[in-house]
N, C-alpha and C positions, 0 to 999 in steps of 0.2 A: 442394209445393216441388220445383223442378227443378233446383236447383244451389246451391252455396255457394262464395263465394270469400273465402279466409282474408285475403288481402292488403287487401281493401277492406271486410272485416267485413259482407259482405252476403249475403242469401238471395235466390234468384230464384224467383218464383211465376208461373205462367201463368193467365190467367183471360179470360173473356169481358168486354170492356168495358162491356157493358150489365148486368153484375150488380149488385144492390144494394150489394154491398161496395166496388165501384169507385165508385158514387155516394157513399157514405159517406167513402171515403179522398179524394175530391176536397174535400170540405168539412173534413175532419180527417185529415191525411196520417199519423196513427200506427196503429200495429197491434201486438198481442200474439200471440205464439205459445205454446201451452202443450203440453208434451211429457211423456208419462209412459212410463217404461221399466220395466215390471213386474219383470223379472228382475233388475235392479240396484236395485229400489226407490228409483227416482231420478225426481224431478219437476224439470222445467225450465220456466222462464217467460222468454220474450225480448220484450223491448219494442223496437219498431223505428220508424224514420222511412221513410216510404214514397214513392218516385218511381214515377209510372204512365208508362210507355213504350208508344207505339202507332206506327202507320204505318212509315215507312222505317226507323225506329230499331230495329224488331224484326225485320227481314228474315231476319237470320241465324238467329234463334231459330225463326221460323216454318219454315224449310227443314229443321230437325231435327225437327219434329213429325210422327210417323208419319201417313201419309194417313188411317188408320182412327181415329186420335185428333182429327184436325182438326175432326170433327162437334161436339167440345166447345164450339167457338167460333162461334156462329152460330144457337143455338137460337131458334125462332120459336113462339110468342111469347117475349119476352125472359125469361131465367130469373128465377123467383120470381113470375111472372104467374100467377094463378087460371086453371085450365083446366076445361071441362065433363067431360072424360073422361080417365082415366089416360093414354091415349095421344093425347091431342089437341095434338100438338105435332109440328114438323119439326125435323130437326138437319142443316141443310146447313152444309158448311164454308165460313166466311166470313172470308177473310183480314182484312178491314177491321175484324172484332170481336175480333181476337186481341189481347191486352195482356200486357205483362210488368211485374210488379211488382217494383222493386229495393227490398228492405227492408234498411236499413242499421241494424245493432244498435246501441242506444242503452245498454241494460243488460241483465244476466242475473241471475235469481234461482234459485239451484240448492239443492234440498232432497234429502238422502238420508233415507229414512224406514225405517231399519234399527231394531234394537232400541233404539238411542239416536239420536235424530234429530240431523242436522247440517245447517246451512244457511249459505250463502255467497252474497254479493252482489257482482256485478262491474259496473263502469261504464266507458264510453268516457271520461268526464270524469277518471277516475282512471288512465287508460292501462291498462285491464283489470286492474289490480291488485286482487284480491278482498279482501273483509274478512268475517270470521264475524259472523253476526248470529243473534239468538235465533230458533229455529225456530217 
């Protein structure tokens, strides 16, 4: 996750456009994020609707990616491809392979796993007003 915008209730994710997750998101533009915060005994699941941005629409974000990190976008062969040796790949920086995923939150399920469990559910349809639900 590279950013979050409270006003639009979105998360920003950077990825290589050739990853299997982008292929899957093109077929079904929904994703879930699971977060565990051990010190707080807190589990959060966020369901999102995902938009995939590439090309000129992501120029500003690309300029903010440090040069050493740009090699994450352009792996050859494509990410997830079987290789014959552990280092049988190249990592050229390829601007055309950079994608930004805009993930608009649809709902959140928040569970506190303390001595007595508590769980709340929030949804955009309910204007983000939460309700208690059984843990």
